[in-house]
Structure formats: structure tokens, C-alpha cells
DSSP file (Angstrom, degrees, kcal/mol; ACC not computed):
  #  RESIDUE AA STRUCTURE BP1 BP2  ACC     N-H-->O    O-->H-N    N-H-->O    O-->H-N    TCO  KAPPA ALPHA  PHI   PSI    X-CA   Y-CA   Z-CA
    1    1 A L              0   0    0      0, 0.0    23,-0.5     0, 0.0     3,-0.1   0.000 360.0 360.0 360.0 124.2  -25.2   -5.8   30.9
    2    2 A T        +     0   0    0      1,-0.3    24,-0.9    23,-0.1    25,-0.4   0.591 360.0  18.5-111.5 -15.5  -22.4   -3.5   31.8
    3    3 A S        -     0   0    0     22,-0.1    -1,-0.3    23,-0.1    25,-0.1  -0.974  62.0-142.3-148.2 164.4  -22.0   -1.7   28.4
    4    4 A V        -     0   0    0     -2,-0.3     2,-0.0    23,-0.3     0, 0.0  -0.998  20.8-132.2-127.5 125.5  -24.0   -1.1   25.2
    5    5 A P        -     0   0    0      0, 0.0     2,-1.0     0, 0.0    -2,-0.0  -0.341  30.7-102.8 -70.5 155.7  -22.4   -1.0   21.8
    6    6 A L        +     0   0    0     22,-0.1     2,-0.2    -2,-0.0    24,-0.0  -0.717  53.6 174.1 -80.5 107.5  -23.2    1.8   19.4
    7    7 A F        -     0   0    0     -2,-1.0     2,-0.6     1,-0.0    25,-0.4  -0.713  42.0 -83.7-114.2 167.4  -25.7    0.3   17.0
    8    8 A N        +     0   0    0     -2,-0.2     3,-0.1     1,-0.2    23,-0.1  -0.573  53.2 155.4 -75.2 110.8  -27.7    1.7   14.2
    9    9 A T    >   +     0   0    0     -2,-0.6     3,-1.5     1,-0.1    26,-0.2   0.111  32.4 118.5-116.4  20.4  -30.9    3.2   15.7
   10   10 A S  T 3  S+     0   0    0      1,-0.3    25,-0.1    24,-0.1    -1,-0.1   0.743  81.7  40.1 -62.3 -26.9  -31.6    5.8   12.9
   11   11 A S  T 3  S+     0   0    0     -3,-0.1    -1,-0.3    23,-0.0     2,-0.2   0.398  87.5 116.9-103.9   3.5  -34.9    4.2   12.0
   12   12 A V    <   +     0   0    0     -3,-1.5    23,-0.2    20,-0.2     3,-0.1  -0.503  30.8 171.9 -72.2 131.5  -36.1    3.5   15.5
   13   13 A T        +     0   0    0      1,-0.2    24,-3.2    -2,-0.2    25,-1.4   0.600  66.6  47.1-112.6 -17.9  -39.3    5.3   16.6
   14   14 A D  B     +a   38   0A   0     22,-0.2    -1,-0.2    23,-0.2    25,-0.2  -0.961  44.0 166.2-132.5 116.1  -40.0    3.6   20.0
   15   15 A M    >   +     0   0    0     23,-3.1     3,-1.9    -2,-0.4     4,-0.3   0.005  23.7 160.0-110.0  27.9  -37.4    3.0   22.7
   16   16 A T  T 3  S-     0   0    0      1,-0.3    25,-0.2    22,-0.2    24,-0.1  -0.275  76.4 -13.7 -54.0 126.1  -39.9    2.1   25.4
   17   17 A S  T >  S+     0   0    0     23,-1.9     3,-0.8    22,-0.1    -1,-0.3   0.725  86.6 152.7  55.3  29.8  -38.2    0.2   28.2
   18   18 A M  T <  S+     0   0    0     -3,-1.9    25,-0.1     1,-0.3    24,-0.1   0.899  80.5  12.0 -59.6 -44.5  -35.1   -0.5   26.0
   19   19 A L  T >  S+     0   0    0     23,-2.4     3,-1.4    -4,-0.3    -1,-0.3  -0.009  87.8 160.8-124.6  32.5  -32.6   -0.8   28.9
   20   20 A T  T <   +     0   0    0     -3,-0.8    25,-0.2     1,-0.2     3,-0.1  -0.301  69.5   3.7 -57.9 133.9  -35.0   -1.0   31.8
   21   21 A S  T 3  S+     0   0    0     23,-3.2     2,-1.8     1,-0.2    -1,-0.2   0.729  75.5 150.7  59.7  30.8  -33.4   -2.5   35.0
   22   22 A C    X   +     0   0    0     -3,-1.4     3,-2.0    22,-0.3    26,-0.4  -0.597  21.1 178.5 -84.1  77.8  -29.9   -2.9   33.6
   23   23 A S  T 3  S+     0   0    0     -2,-1.8    -1,-0.2     1,-0.3   -21,-0.1   0.574  71.0  49.2 -65.2 -12.6  -28.5   -2.4   37.0
   24   24 A S  T 3  S+     0   0    0    -23,-0.5     2,-0.3    -3,-0.1    -1,-0.3   0.367  82.1 112.5-104.7   1.8  -24.8   -2.7   36.1
   25   25 A L    <   +     0   0    0     -3,-2.0    23,-0.3     1,-0.1   -22,-0.1  -0.612  35.7 173.8 -77.8 130.1  -24.9   -0.2   33.2
   26   26 A T        +     0   0    0    -24,-0.9    24,-1.8     1,-0.4    25,-1.0   0.641  62.9   4.5-110.7 -22.8  -22.8    2.9   34.0
   27   27 A S        -     0   0    0    -25,-0.4    -1,-0.4    22,-0.2   -23,-0.3  -0.983  58.8-148.8-154.8 165.1  -23.0    4.8   30.7
   28   28 A V        -     0   0    0     23,-0.4     2,-0.1    -2,-0.3   -22,-0.1  -0.954  25.3-110.5-134.6 151.6  -24.6    4.6   27.2
   29   29 A P        -     0   0    0      0, 0.0     2,-1.4     0, 0.0   -26,-0.0  -0.340  45.4 -89.7 -75.9 167.0  -23.4    5.8   23.8
   30   30 A L        -     0   0    0     22,-0.1     2,-0.1    -2,-0.1    24,-0.0  -0.665  51.4-157.9 -82.3  92.8  -25.0    8.7   21.9
   31   31 A F        -     0   0    0     -2,-1.4     2,-0.7     1,-0.1    25,-0.4  -0.332  25.3-107.2 -68.1 154.8  -27.7    6.8   20.0
   32   32 A E        +     0   0    0    -25,-0.4   -20,-0.2     1,-0.1     3,-0.1  -0.784  52.5 160.6 -79.5 112.6  -29.2    8.4   16.9
   33   33 A T    >   +     0   0    0     -2,-0.7     3,-1.3     1,-0.1    26,-0.3   0.177  29.8 115.5-127.5  16.0  -32.7    9.3   18.3
   34   34 A S  T 3  S+     0   0    0      1,-0.3    -1,-0.1    24,-0.1   -24,-0.1   0.730  84.0  44.0 -65.4 -19.7  -34.0   11.9   15.9
   35   35 A S  T 3  S+     0   0    0    -23,-0.2    -1,-0.3   -26,-0.2     2,-0.2   0.428  88.5 113.7-101.1  -2.2  -36.9    9.6   14.7
   36   36 A V    <   +     0   0    0     -3,-1.3    23,-0.2    20,-0.2   -22,-0.2  -0.503  32.2 169.6 -76.8 134.7  -37.8    8.5   18.2
   37   37 A S        +     0   0    0    -24,-3.2    24,-2.9     1,-0.2    25,-1.8   0.581  68.0  46.7-114.4 -16.7  -41.2    9.6   19.6
   38   38 A T  B     +ab  14  62A   0    -25,-1.4   -23,-3.1    22,-0.2    -1,-0.2  -0.980  41.0 157.0-131.1 122.5  -41.4    7.4   22.7
   39   39 A M    >   +     0   0    0     23,-2.8     3,-2.1    -2,-0.4     4,-0.3  -0.039  25.8 161.0-125.7  26.9  -38.6    6.9   25.3
   40   40 A D  T 3  S-     0   0    0      1,-0.3   -23,-1.9    22,-0.2    25,-0.2  -0.341  76.5 -12.2 -55.1 120.0  -41.0    5.8   28.1
   41   41 A G  T >  S+     0   0    0     23,-2.4     3,-0.8   -25,-0.2    -1,-0.3   0.680  85.9 151.4  61.2  23.7  -39.0    4.0   30.8
   42   42 A M  T <  S+     0   0    0     -3,-2.1   -23,-2.4     1,-0.3    24,-0.1   0.812  82.4  14.8 -55.0 -37.7  -36.0    3.7   28.5
   43   43 A F  T >  S+     0   0    0     23,-2.2     3,-1.6    -4,-0.3    -1,-0.3   0.088  89.3 157.2-121.3  19.0  -33.4    3.7   31.4
   44   44 A Y  T <  S+     0   0    0     -3,-0.8   -23,-3.2     1,-0.3   -22,-0.3  -0.204  72.1   1.9 -50.3 133.0  -35.9    3.0   34.3
   45   45 A D  T 3  S+     0   0    0     23,-3.0     2,-1.5   -25,-0.2    -1,-0.3   0.761  78.1 147.7  60.9  31.8  -34.1    1.5   37.3
   46   46 A C    X   -     0   0    0     -3,-1.6     3,-1.8    22,-0.3    26,-0.4  -0.660  25.9-176.9 -89.2  79.8  -30.6    1.5   35.8
   47   47 A S  T 3  S+     0   0    0     -2,-1.5    -1,-0.2     1,-0.3   -24,-0.1   0.627  72.8  45.9 -62.9 -19.4  -29.2    2.1   39.3
   48   48 A S  T 3  S+     0   0    0    -26,-0.4     2,-0.5   -23,-0.3    -1,-0.3   0.464  77.9 117.5-101.3  -0.8  -25.5    2.4   38.2
   49   49 A L    <   +     0   0    0     -3,-1.8    23,-0.4     1,-0.2   -23,-0.2  -0.519  33.7 171.6 -69.3 115.0  -26.0    4.7   35.3
   50   50 A S        +     0   0    0    -24,-1.8    24,-1.9    -2,-0.5    25,-0.4   0.662  59.6  15.7-101.2 -18.3  -24.1    7.9   36.3
   51   51 A S        -     0   0    0    -25,-1.0   -23,-0.4    22,-0.2    -1,-0.2  -0.991  55.9-164.3-152.7 156.0  -24.3    9.9   33.1
   52   52 A V        -     0   0    0     -2,-0.3   -22,-0.1    23,-0.2   -25,-0.0  -0.994  26.2-113.9-138.6 144.8  -26.2   10.1   29.9
   53   53 A P        -     0   0    0      0, 0.0     2,-1.7     0, 0.0   -22,-0.1  -0.243  41.3 -93.9 -71.5 168.7  -25.4   11.9   26.6
   54   54 A L        -     0   0    0     25,-0.0   -24,-0.0    24,-0.0     2,-0.0  -0.614  51.9-162.2 -83.1  84.8  -27.5   14.7   25.3
   55   55 A F        -     0   0    0     -2,-1.7     2,-1.0     1,-0.1    25,-0.4  -0.333  28.5-102.8 -67.3 152.5  -29.8   12.7   23.0
   56   56 A D        +     0   0    0    -25,-0.4   -20,-0.2     1,-0.1     3,-0.2  -0.674  50.1 163.1 -71.0 104.9  -31.8   14.4   20.2
   57   57 A T    >   +     0   0    0     -2,-1.0     3,-1.2     1,-0.1    26,-0.4   0.089  33.2 118.8-108.6  22.4  -35.3   14.4   21.8
   58   58 A S  T 3  S+     0   0    0      1,-0.3    -1,-0.1    24,-0.1   -24,-0.1   0.704  84.6  37.6 -68.5 -17.4  -36.8   17.0   19.5
   59   59 A S  T 3  S+     0   0    0    -26,-0.3     2,-0.4   -23,-0.2    -1,-0.3   0.394  89.5 113.4-105.6  -0.7  -39.4   14.4   18.3
   60   60 A V    <   +     0   0    0     -3,-1.2    23,-0.3    20,-0.2   -22,-0.2  -0.565  29.9 168.0 -83.8 125.9  -40.1   12.7   21.6
   61   61 A S        +     0   0    0    -24,-2.9    24,-3.0    -2,-0.4    25,-2.3   0.762  68.1  56.2-101.7 -33.4  -43.5   13.1   23.1
   62   62 A N  B     +bc  38  86A   0    -25,-1.8   -23,-2.8    23,-0.2    -1,-0.2  -0.886  48.0 149.6-108.0 107.9  -43.4   10.4   25.8
   63   63 A M    >   +     0   0    0     23,-3.2     3,-1.8    -2,-0.7     4,-0.3   0.145  26.6 146.0-118.6  14.1  -40.5   10.8   28.3
   64   64 A G  T 3  S-     0   0    0     22,-0.3   -23,-2.4     1,-0.3   -22,-0.2  -0.227  75.9  -5.7 -52.6 137.0  -42.4    9.2   31.3
   65   65 A F  T 3  S+     0   0    0     23,-2.4    -1,-0.3   -25,-0.2   -22,-0.2   0.675  86.6 147.2  53.7  19.3  -40.2    7.3   33.7
   66   66 A M  S <  S+     0   0    0     -3,-1.8   -23,-2.2    22,-0.2    -1,-0.1   0.897  82.9   6.1 -53.3 -47.2  -37.3    7.7   31.3
   67   67 A F  S >  S+     0   0    0     23,-2.1     3,-1.5    -4,-0.3    -1,-0.2   0.215  89.3 148.8-123.8  15.5  -34.7    7.8   34.1
   68   68 A A  T 3  S+     0   0    0      1,-0.3   -23,-3.0    -3,-0.2   -22,-0.3  -0.239  72.5  13.3 -56.8 134.1  -36.8    7.0   37.1
   69   69 A S  T 3  S+     0   0    0     23,-2.4     2,-1.6   -25,-0.2    -1,-0.3   0.714  78.4 141.1  66.5  24.8  -34.8    5.1   39.9
   70   70 A C    X   +     0   0    0     -3,-1.5     3,-1.7    22,-0.4    26,-0.2  -0.632  26.8 177.3 -88.9  74.2  -31.5    5.9   38.2
   71   71 A S  T 3  S+     0   0    0     -2,-1.6    25,-0.2     1,-0.3    -1,-0.2   0.499  70.0  50.0 -68.1  -8.6  -30.0    6.4   41.7
   72   72 A S  T 3  S+     0   0    0    -23,-0.4    -1,-0.3   -26,-0.4   -24,-0.1   0.495  77.7 119.4-104.2  -5.5  -26.4    7.0   40.5
   73   73 A L    <   -     0   0    0     -3,-1.7    23,-0.3     1,-0.1   -22,-0.2  -0.360  40.0-173.7 -63.8 133.2  -27.2    9.7   37.9
   74   74 A T        +     0   0    0    -24,-1.9    24,-3.8     1,-0.2    25,-0.9   0.608  59.2  33.0-109.2 -12.5  -25.5   12.9   38.7
   75   75 A S  B     -e   99   0B   0    -25,-0.4    -1,-0.2    22,-0.2    25,-0.2  -1.000  62.6-136.1-147.1 150.0  -26.8   15.4   36.2
   76   76 A V        -     0   0    0     23,-2.8    28,-0.1    -2,-0.3    27,-0.1  -0.883  29.2-136.3-101.0 113.2  -30.0   16.1   34.2
   77   77 A P        -     0   0    0      0, 0.0     2,-1.9     0, 0.0    27,-0.0  -0.315  22.8-112.1 -64.0 152.4  -29.2   16.9   30.5
   78   78 A L        -     0   0    0     25,-0.0     3,-0.0    26,-0.0    23,-0.0  -0.544  47.2-172.4 -85.2  73.0  -31.0   19.8   29.0
   79   79 A F        -     0   0    0     -2,-1.9     2,-0.6     1,-0.1   -23,-0.1  -0.282  33.0-103.3 -67.9 151.9  -33.1   17.7   26.6
   80   80 A D        +     0   0    0    -25,-0.4   -20,-0.2     1,-0.1     3,-0.2  -0.664  41.2 175.9 -73.3 117.7  -35.3   19.3   24.0
   81   81 A T    >   +     0   0    0     -2,-0.6     3,-0.7     1,-0.1    -1,-0.1   0.143  42.0 115.0-110.0  17.6  -38.8   19.0   25.4
   82   82 A S  T 3  S+     0   0    0      1,-0.3    -1,-0.1    30,-0.0    31,-0.1   0.748  86.4  34.8 -63.4 -24.0  -40.6   20.9   22.7
   83   83 A S  T 3  S+     0   0    0    -26,-0.4    -1,-0.3   -23,-0.3     2,-0.1   0.477  91.5 121.0-102.0  -8.0  -42.5   17.9   21.6
   84   84 A A    <   +     0   0    0     -3,-0.7   -23,-0.2     1,-0.2   -22,-0.2  -0.341  24.8 165.4 -66.8 130.2  -43.0   16.3   25.0
   85   85 A T  S    S+     0   0    0    -24,-3.0    31,-2.8     1,-0.3     2,-0.4   0.515  72.9  45.2-112.9 -18.3  -46.6   15.7   26.3
   86   86 A N  B     +cd  62 116A   0    -25,-2.3   -23,-3.2    29,-0.2   -22,-0.3  -0.947  43.9 149.7-135.3 117.6  -45.5   13.4   29.1
   87   87 A M    >   +     0   0    0     29,-3.3     3,-1.8    -2,-0.4     4,-0.3   0.052  30.0 152.7-120.4  20.4  -42.7   13.9   31.5
   88   88 A N  T 3  S-     0   0    0      1,-0.3   -23,-2.4    28,-0.2   -22,-0.2  -0.287  77.8 -11.6 -53.3 127.1  -44.4   12.0   34.4
   89   89 A Y  T >  S+     0   0    0     29,-2.4     3,-1.1   -25,-0.2    -1,-0.3   0.602  88.5 149.5  61.7  15.6  -41.8   10.5   36.9
   90   90 A M  T <  S+     0   0    0     -3,-1.8   -23,-2.1     1,-0.3    31,-0.1   0.877  81.9   9.9 -52.6 -48.4  -39.0   11.3   34.3
   91   91 A F  T >  S+     0   0    0     29,-2.7     3,-1.4    -4,-0.3    -1,-0.3   0.067  91.3 145.8-123.1  24.6  -36.3   11.8   37.0
   92   92 A S  T <  S+     0   0    0     -3,-1.1   -23,-2.4     1,-0.2   -22,-0.4  -0.378  72.0  14.1 -64.3 141.0  -38.1   10.6   40.2
   93   93 A W  T 3  S+     0   0    0     29,-3.4     2,-1.0   -25,-0.2    -1,-0.2   0.714  80.5 134.5  68.7  25.3  -35.8    8.9   42.7
   94   94 A C    X   +     0   0    0     -3,-1.4    31,-2.3    28,-0.4     3,-1.5  -0.657  28.3 172.3 -98.6  75.1  -32.6   10.1   41.1
   95   95 A Y  T 3   +     0   0    0     -2,-1.0    32,-2.4    29,-0.3    33,-0.2   0.614  63.6  55.2 -64.3 -20.3  -31.2   11.0   44.4
   96   96 A K  T 3  S+     0   0    0    -23,-0.3    -1,-0.3   -26,-0.2     2,-0.2   0.322  70.6 130.8 -97.0   3.9  -27.6   11.9   43.4
   97   97 A V    <   +     0   0    0     -3,-1.5   -22,-0.2     1,-0.2    31,-0.2  -0.408  28.7 177.6 -63.0 126.8  -28.4   14.5   40.7
   98   98 A E        +     0   0    0    -24,-3.8     2,-0.3     1,-0.2   -23,-0.2   0.706  59.4   7.7-101.4 -24.2  -26.3   17.6   41.4
   99   99 A S  B    S+e   75   0B   0    -25,-0.9   -23,-2.8    35,-0.0    -1,-0.2  -0.969  96.7  48.8-153.9 163.5  -27.3   19.7   38.5
  100  100 A G  S  > S+     0   0    0     -2,-0.3     4,-2.3   -25,-0.2     5,-0.2   0.053  75.1  98.5  99.3 -26.6  -29.7   20.2   35.5
  101  101 A A  H  > S+     0   0    0      1,-0.2     4,-2.7     2,-0.2     5,-0.2   0.923  85.8  48.5 -64.7 -42.7  -33.1   19.5   37.0
  102  102 A L  H  > S+     0   0    0      1,-0.2     4,-2.9     2,-0.2    -1,-0.2   0.939 111.7  49.0 -66.6 -47.1  -33.9   23.2   37.5
  103  103 A A  H  > S+     0   0    0      1,-0.2     4,-2.0     2,-0.2    -1,-0.2   0.914 111.9  49.0 -59.2 -42.4  -32.9   24.1   33.9
  104  104 A L  H  X S+     0   0    0     -4,-2.3     4,-2.8     1,-0.2     5,-0.3   0.946 112.0  49.0 -64.2 -46.1  -35.0   21.3   32.5
  105  105 A Y  H  X S+     0   0    0     -4,-2.7     4,-2.7     1,-0.2    -2,-0.2   0.922 109.7  51.6 -52.5 -47.9  -38.0   22.4   34.6
  106  106 A Q  H  < S+     0   0    0     -4,-2.9     4,-0.5     2,-0.2    -1,-0.2   0.879 113.0  45.4 -62.9 -38.0  -37.6   26.0   33.5
  107  107 A Q  H >< S+     0   0    0     -4,-2.0     3,-1.1    -5,-0.2     4,-0.2   0.973 116.7  42.4 -65.7 -55.8  -37.6   25.0   29.9
  108  108 A A  H >< S+     0   0    0     -4,-2.8     3,-1.3     1,-0.2    -2,-0.2   0.874 111.3  54.9 -61.8 -41.3  -40.5   22.6   30.0
  109  109 A S  T 3< S+     0   0    0     -4,-2.7    -1,-0.2    -5,-0.3    -2,-0.2   0.567 105.4  52.4 -75.8  -6.9  -42.7   24.7   32.1
  110  110 A T  T <  S+     0   0    0     -3,-1.1    -1,-0.3    -4,-0.5    -2,-0.2   0.335  83.3 115.5-106.9   3.0  -42.5   27.8   29.8
  111  111 A Q  S <  S-     0   0    0     -3,-1.3     3,-0.3    -4,-0.2    -3,-0.0  -0.331  79.7-114.2 -71.2 155.3  -43.5   25.9   26.7
  112  112 A A  S    S+     0   0    0      1,-0.3     2,-0.5   -30,-0.1    -1,-0.1   0.883 113.4  33.4 -58.0 -37.0  -46.8   26.8   25.0
  113  113 A T  S    S-     0   0    0    -31,-0.1    -1,-0.3   -29,-0.1    -3,-0.1  -0.945  90.3-144.2-120.6 106.7  -48.2   23.4   25.9
  114  114 A V        -     0   0    0     -2,-0.5    -5,-0.1    -3,-0.3     3,-0.1  -0.558  20.6-122.2 -71.7 120.7  -46.7   22.3   29.2
  115  115 A P        -     0   0    0      0, 0.0   -29,-0.2     0, 0.0   -30,-0.1  -0.236  36.0 -89.6 -62.5 155.0  -46.2   18.5   29.3
  116  116 A S  B     -d   86   0A   0    -31,-2.8   -29,-3.3     1,-0.1   -28,-0.2  -0.460  49.0-177.4 -63.8 143.7  -47.9   16.4   32.0
  117  117 A H    >   +     0   0    0    -31,-0.2     3,-1.2   -30,-0.1     2,-0.3  -0.137  12.8 162.4-145.3  40.2  -45.4   16.4   34.9
  118  118 A D  T 3  S-     0   0    0      1,-0.3   -29,-2.4     2,-0.1   -28,-0.2  -0.511  84.5 -17.5 -66.8 124.4  -46.6   14.3   37.9
  119  119 A Y  T >  S+     0   0    0     -2,-0.3     3,-1.2    22,-0.3    -1,-0.3   0.701  84.9 153.1  55.7  23.8  -43.7   13.5   40.1
  120  120 A T  T <  S+     0   0    0     -3,-1.2   -29,-2.7     1,-0.3    23,-0.2   0.874  80.5  20.7 -51.8 -39.6  -41.2   14.4   37.3
  121  121 A F  T >  S+     0   0    0     21,-2.8     3,-2.1    -4,-0.2    -1,-0.3   0.149  81.8 155.8-118.8  19.1  -38.4   15.4   39.9
  122  122 A T  T <  S-     0   0    0     -3,-1.2   -29,-3.4     1,-0.3   -28,-0.4  -0.296  82.5  -9.9 -54.8 119.5  -39.6   13.6   43.1
  123  123 A G  T >  S+     0   0    0      1,-0.2     3,-2.0   -31,-0.2     4,-0.3   0.360  93.6 156.6  72.5  -4.6  -36.5   13.1   45.3
  124  124 A C  T <  S-     0   0    0     -3,-2.1   -29,-0.3     1,-0.3    -1,-0.2  -0.349  72.6  -5.2 -57.0 119.2  -34.2   14.2   42.5
  125  125 A G  T >  S+     0   0    0    -31,-2.3     3,-1.8    -2,-0.2     7,-0.5   0.503  88.1 134.3  77.5   5.5  -31.0   15.4   43.9
  126  126 A R  T <   +     0   0    0     -3,-2.0   -30,-0.1     1,-0.3    -2,-0.1   0.719  67.8  58.1 -61.6 -22.4  -32.0   15.1   47.5
  127  127 A D  T 3  S+     0   0    0    -32,-2.4     2,-0.3    -4,-0.3    -1,-0.3   0.257 101.6  64.5 -93.7  12.2  -28.8   13.5   48.5
  128  128 A T  S <> S-     0   0    0     -3,-1.8     4,-2.1   -31,-0.2     5,-0.2  -0.947  76.9-130.5-131.9 154.0  -26.6   16.4   47.3
  129  129 A V  H  > S+     0   0    0     -2,-0.3     4,-2.0     2,-0.2     5,-0.1   0.970 108.8  37.8 -68.4 -52.6  -26.3   20.0   48.4
  130  130 A T  H  > S+     0   0    0      1,-0.2     4,-2.1     2,-0.2     5,-0.2   0.889 118.2  51.2 -69.3 -36.4  -26.6   21.6   44.9
  131  131 A G  H  > S+     0   0    0      2,-0.2     4,-3.1     1,-0.2    -1,-0.2   0.907 109.8  48.4 -63.2 -42.8  -29.2   19.1   43.8
  132  132 A A  H  X S+     0   0    0     -4,-2.1     4,-1.9    -7,-0.5    -1,-0.2   0.889 110.1  52.9 -66.1 -37.5  -31.3   19.7   46.9
  133  133 A A  H  X S+     0   0    0     -4,-2.0     4,-0.6     2,-0.2    -1,-0.2   0.907 111.5  45.9 -66.7 -39.4  -31.1   23.5   46.4
  134  134 A E  H >< S+     0   0    0     -4,-2.1     3,-1.6     1,-0.2     4,-0.5   0.951 111.0  52.7 -61.3 -50.1  -32.3   23.1   42.8
  135  135 A L  H >< S+     0   0    0     -4,-3.1     3,-0.9     1,-0.3    -2,-0.2   0.812 101.4  59.8 -57.5 -31.0  -35.1   20.8   43.8
  136  136 A A  H 3< S+     0   0    0     -4,-1.9    -1,-0.3     1,-0.2    -2,-0.2   0.712 102.8  54.6 -68.5 -22.2  -36.2   23.4   46.4
  137  137 A Q  T << S+     0   0    0     -3,-1.6    -1,-0.2    -4,-0.6    -2,-0.2   0.486  89.1  90.6 -92.3  -6.1  -36.8   25.9   43.5
  138  138 A I  S <  S-     0   0    0     -3,-0.9     5,-0.1    -4,-0.5   -36,-0.0  -0.795  87.8-109.4 -90.7 132.3  -39.0   23.6   41.6
  139  139 A P    >   -     0   0    0      0, 0.0     3,-2.2     0, 0.0     4,-0.2  -0.195  25.6-115.9 -60.9 149.8  -42.7   23.9   42.3
  140  140 A S  G >  S+     0   0    0      1,-0.3     3,-1.3     2,-0.2   -21,-0.2   0.708 110.0  70.0 -66.6 -18.7  -44.3   21.0   44.2
  141  141 A D  G 3  S+     0   0    0      1,-0.2   -22,-0.3     2,-0.2    -1,-0.3   0.622  99.9  50.6 -71.1  -9.2  -46.6   20.1   41.4
  142  142 A W  G <         0   0    0     -3,-2.2   -21,-2.8   -24,-0.1   -20,-0.2   0.396 360.0 360.0-101.1  -3.7  -43.5   18.9   39.5
  143  143 A K    <         0   0    0     -3,-1.3    -2,-0.2    -4,-0.2   -20,-0.2   0.406 360.0 360.0-145.0 360.0  -42.3   16.8   42.5
């Protein structure tokens, strides 16, 4: 799979593992995600995915492994994490991330209820100068 058409997702509530291991996928359209509550592993191991749109994640509680092992991803969007309860491994092993991890951490870590965050940013940005600098500012319990 190299591309994904924009199809009607307005009634979808669970996108768990939707595009897992689509290793040739480089980008995805801006799906309607306002009803989605689970995006667990949605893009896990999409190793050629270099960017993602800013999905509406205001209702998403489970973001675990959402982009784990997306080794070509270059930025972390500032997703709405206000409903998130699980961000475990969300961007782990995204080695080429240059920006956005710190902003997402700052937003999520200051919520009234901080989501679970085991290994959320492990290795995220380590292969870039700016990404590594951001990663260094994120506390170890997030990575």
C-alpha cells in the first residue's frame, strides 16, 4: 500500500491498527476523526511515513503505539490530548523526528489527568540535531 484514498470515516470510533505495517505508505489524508476514541497502533511500523495531518483527536483516549516505529516521521503534530488516558509508546523509535515532541509532552504533562506515558518518546528524534535537543528536555519517565 503506497497511498490511502480519503474515504468516509465520520462514524468510525475505533481505528486500532488501521494501517499497521504499511511500510511503503509515505502520507495519509486528513481523515474525519472527531468520533474516534481509539487510535491504538493506527500507524505502527509505517516505516516510510514521513508526515501526518493534524487529526482531530479531541475524543481519543487510547493513543498507545499510534506512531511507534515510524522511522521516517519528521515531526510530531500537536494533537489534542485532553481525552487521552494512554500515550504509551506513541512515538517510540521515531528516530528522524526533528520537531514537535517537546510541545506535545508539555501539553500532555500539564493536563489535570496526565495520560499513562511509558516510553512515549523513546528514541524519538535521536538521529537529528533538533530532535535530540528536544528529546533531552523531556523527562526520562516519558522516554
